[in-house]
N, C-alpha and C positions, 0 to 999 in steps of 0.2 A: 268587437272590433275585427274578429277573425273573418266573419262572412263578408263585410264590406271590402276588406282588404283583398280577399280572394276574388270578389267580383271585379274590383278595379284591375287586378292582375289579368284576369281573363279579358276584360275590356281592352286593355292595352295590347294583348297578344292577338286578339281577333277583332279589329276595329270595324270591319265591314259587317260582321255578324251583330256587333253591338248596335251599329246604326240601323240595321234592319229591325232589330228588337225595339229600338226607340221609335221608329216609324210606326210599327204595329201598335205600340202602347198608345201613342198619340191618336192614331186612327180609332182604336177601341174606345178611348175616352170620349171622342167626339160622337161616335155612334151611340154610346150609352147616354151621354148628356149633350145633345146637340145645341142647347142654348134656350133662351126664353126672351120674349118681347117685354113682358111685364113681370113683376115679382110673382112667382108661383105659376105663371102661365107657360107651359111647355109647348114646344113646336113639334110638328111632324117632319121627319126627314124627307127631303126631296132628292130626286136623281141628281139635280145640279149641285145641291149641297154636298151629297156624298162624293160626287166626282171632284169637287173643289177640295174637300178634306183629303181625299186620296192623293190628289196632286201635291198638296202642301206637305203631307206626311211622307209620301213616297220620294219626294225630291231630297229628303234628308239623307237618304242612302248615299248620295253623291256630295254631301256637304264638305268633306275633307278635300276632295279633288278640285271642286269649283265653288268655293264658299260664296263669292259674290253672285254668281249665276243662281245658286240655290236660294240666296236671300231675295233676289229679284222675283223668282218663281213663287216663293212662299208669300211675298208681299202682294203679288197679283192675286194669288189664291185667297188670301185673307180679305183683301179689299173687295174682291168679287163676291165672296161669301156674305160680307156685310151689306153689299148693295142688293144682292138677289134675295137673301133671306131676311135682311133687316133685323138682325138679332146680334147680341153679344154672345160669342161662342168660344169654347176651349181651343178652337183652331189657332188661336194666338200662341199656343204652346209651340207649334211648328215654327212660327216667326221668332220666338224667343231662342229656340235651338239654333236657328240659322244665324241670328245676330251674335250669339255666343261663339259660333265657329269663326265668324269674321273677326271678332275681337281677339280671339286666340291667335289667328294666323297673320293678320294684316298690320300695316304700320299705323302710327298714331293718327295721321291725317285721314286715311281711309276709314279707320274705325270711327272717328268723330263725324265725318260726313254721313256714313251709313247710319249711325245711331240717330243723329238729328233728323235725317230724312225719314226714317221709319217711324220715329215718334210723331213727327208732324203729320205724316200721311195717315197713320192709324187714328190719331185724335180727330183729324178733319173728317175722315170717312165716318167714324163713329158718331160724330156730331151731326153730320148731314143725313145719315141713312138709318140711324137707330134712335130709340127713345132716350131722353135725358138731355140736360143742358151741357154746356162746355165743361164746367167743373166736374160734373159726374162722369163725363166721357174721358177726362184726363186719366182716370183710373185704368183705362184700356192700355195706356202706354206703360203703366207700372210693370206689367209682365215683361215687356220688351226691355225696359231698363233693368229689371231684375236679372234677365239673362245676360245682359251686357256686364252687369256688376260681377256676376259669377265668372264670366269669361276673363275679366280684368284681374280678378283675384287669382285664378288659375294661371294666367299668363305671368303675373308677378312671381307666383310660387315657382313656376318652371324656370324663370330667369334666375331666381335666387339659387335654385338647385343646380342649374347649369354653371353658375359662377362658383358655387361651392365645390363642385366636382372639378372645375378647371383649376381652382386653387390647390386642390388635393393633387392633381396631376402635376402642376408646376412644382409643388413641394416635393413630390416623389422624384421628379426629374432633377430638381436641385440636389436632393440627397444622393442620387446616383452620380451626378456630375461631381459632387464634393468627394464621394468615395473614390471615383476614378482619378480625380486630381490628387488625392492623398496617396493612392497607389503609385501614380507617376512620380510624385515627390519622393516617396520612399524608395522607389527604384533608382532615382537619381542619387539619393543619399547613399544607398548601398554601393552604387557604382563609384561614387567619390571615395568612399571608405576603402573599397577594394583597390582602387588606384593608389591611394595614399599609403595603404598598408603594404602593398606589394611592389609598386613601381620602383621605389628607390632601392629596396633590397635587391630586386632583380637586376637593376642597373649596376649596383655595386658588385654583385656576384659575377655579372658578365665581364666587367672590367677586371676583377681579380682573376677570373679564369683565363682571360686573355693574357694578363701579366704572367701567370704561372706557365702558360704555354710558351711565352716568349723567353722566359728565364730558366726553363726546365733544365736545359743542358749546361748553360754557363754558370748559373747561380742557383743550384738546387735548393739551398737553404731559403732563399727569398721566394722561390716558387712554392716551397712547402708552406711558408708563412701565408702566401696568397691563397693557397688551397684551404688552409685552415680558416681563413676569413670567409671563403666561399661556403664551407661547411656550416660555420656559425650563422651566416646569412640565411642559408637554407633552413636551419632549425628555427630561426626567428620567423621566417615566412610561414612555415608549417604551424608554429605555435599560434600566430596571429590569425591564420586562416581557420584553425580549429575553433577559436573563440567566435569569429565572425559567422562561420557556417553553423555553429551551435545556436547563435541568435536566430538565424533564418529557419532552423528546424524546430525552434521552440514552440510548444503548444501548452497553454495553461501558464501556471506560475512556477514551473520547474526551475530549479536553480541551475546556473551555468557558470563555468569558469569565467572570471572577468579579469581585466587588467586596468590599471589606472589610465585615465585619459591623458594623452600626451600634453605637456605644458612646457613653458619656457624654463622650468626648473631642470628639464632634461636636455637642454641644449648642448651641454658638454658631451654627453654620450652620442648625440646625433652628429655633431661636428667631428667627433673622433672617428666615426664610421666613414666619413668622407675623406678625412686626412689619410686614413689607411688605404683609400683608393687613389691616392696621388695628388689630391688637392692641397694647396697651401692656403689655409683659412686664417685671416686676420680678423679677430672679433673680440668683442667685449660684451659681457652680459648686460641686458638693459637696466638702466638706473631708474627703475620704477617700482612702486609698491605693489601690493596684491592687485591683480587684474581680474575682471570677470572671467569665469570659466570659458565662455564662448570665445572671448578674445584670446585667452591663453592658447586654446586649441587652434584657432584660426592662424595666429602668429606662428605657431609651431609648424603647421602644415604649409604655410607660405614659404618659410625658410627651407623646409624639407624639399618642397618641389623645386625651389630655385636652385639649390645645390645639386639635386638630381639632374636638372637640366644641364648644369655645367659639366657634371661627370659624363653625361651622354654625348655632349657636343663639343666640349672644350676640356678634355681631361688633362691633368697636369697644370691647370691654371692656378694663378694666385687670385684668391677671392677676398674681397673686402665685404664684411658684414657689419652694418651699422644700425643701431637702434637709437631712435630719438623720441623720448617721451616728453610731449608737450601737454599743456593743459587741454584736456579733452580729446587727445589723440595719441596714438603710438604709430611711429613711422618705422618701417623695416625696409632697408635698402641693401641689395646684394649686387655687387659688380664683379666682373672677372676680366682678365686681360686677354682672353681668347685662347689660352693654352700655348704650348710650345711644341712644334713638330719634332719628330724623332724620338720622343719618349716612349717607353713601353706602354704607357697608359693611352697615348694617342693611337697607337696601332691596335691596342686591345679594344678600343671603343669603336673602331671602324666597322661599319655595317649599316643595315637599314635603320631608318629613323622611325619614330612613332607617328601616330596619326594626329597629334596636336591636342589631345584631350587634357594633358596635364595643366597647361597654362589656362585653358578654358575653365577647367574645374577650379583652378586657383581664383580666377575672377569671380566665378559663381559663389565661392565661399566668402570672399571678401565683400561682394555686393550684398549677400544675404544678411550680413551684420551692419550694413549701411556704410561700408568703406569704399575706397577707390584703389585701383591698381593700374600701374602703367609699366609696360615692358617694351624693350626695343634695343637695337644695337647701339654701341657708343661710336662717336666719330673716329676715334683712333683704334678701333678694334675692341673686341669684347662685347659684353652684354650686360644690361642692367634690368633689375626687377625692383620696383618701388611700390610698396603697399602702405596705405594710410588707413588705420583702424580707429573708429571712434571709441571713446572711453566713457561717454556720458552714462550715468546710472540714474535709476529712478525706481519707481514702484514696479517690481518685476512680477508680482502676483504669482500665478501658477506657471509662468513661462520662464524657464531657467535661462533662456537665451535673450531675455529682454534687456538685461544689463549690457551695456556696451553697444547698443544698437540705436541709431538715430531714429527719430519719430517717423521718417519717411521710408524706413526699411520695412520689408515684408518678411516676417519670419517663416511664413508658411510656403510661399511660392518663390522658388529660386529664379531670379530673372534670367532671361536668355542672354548668353554671353555673345558679344560681338566678335568680329574678327580681330585677332591680336597680331601685332607685329612680332616676328620671331627671327632668330638668327638664320642665316642661310643654311639650308639643309633641313629645316623643320625643327620641331620641338616635341617634347614628350606629351 
């Protein structure tokens, strides 16, 4: 198998040289065995015969560039040889090579017309100008049909190979696109985690630092208490950043410091951090049983973002937090009264606003688990955030986020968030 494979490789790399070699081989065969009139009766070569054989064989050098022209030339040379020499000759090999090339390169209709025409002409000429009856001369067309059959087989093989290679390319492209999509999704997830972990702590620290500055001279004890909360918030941020950055630096299965996933069981500590920043929060824990982990985390982040938004834009507000557990869904609604001017928290919060990624990230989180979220100002002042999270459960398989997600939700691709209404001045 090694020699034929090497020969085919050289044939593919140097096609013109291969065609020249093919022409020389066919010419040599015809010169050695020019044909016979009767069984065992050899004929002598004539100048006309040699010239026709040379034309038929030599035209094959150009068969790749002009297959139909070469087929016509070889057809004329073969019929001319049969008429002038009146013998059956190996010159038909050139005709078989020419029809092979046409079958390889041309469309179905052209192939069919060319094959039928060549077969009819060769049989007719052989019957009229050589010995033998019609049935005997049909064998002359067998060589042409054999060349066409080989060409069809090679054509089908190339088509199959091309389709196979195209499938491989498509599969590789799909793998690359999937890998790129996963990288983008992971970047979004990390961005959301960074925002959720840091944003509300920084917002609280900013408010407490402003309060401390406002009360430093008149109420130093309160200012010191505010600064203590700033220090505690800074330690919390550093601790959580250490864990998150450790995850990003991880290689292999090295162990890392971890912390429990935030859940509704920690609402007390979360709300206490906001009341220390001047909010008055009226709330009751949700009257629901155990929830899927993904819903616990999403509900916690929704409430965290909602209260952070209030601290940044309406400090000193009275906030109503309501949980409503119904069959198949959990509703979280947060409303505030817009805050009260003149409080130290109001002056402490004054400053540039965020770029609006907080509420967008909230919507992406809720949409990822199949829920809905609406936000917007209230008619008489204040702001409301309402999120509805599905609680349907089912066969989760290997996907820990499958519980609590509607069938139409996509756990892999976070949908693009649309424009959200926000209080005047922007949102986090």
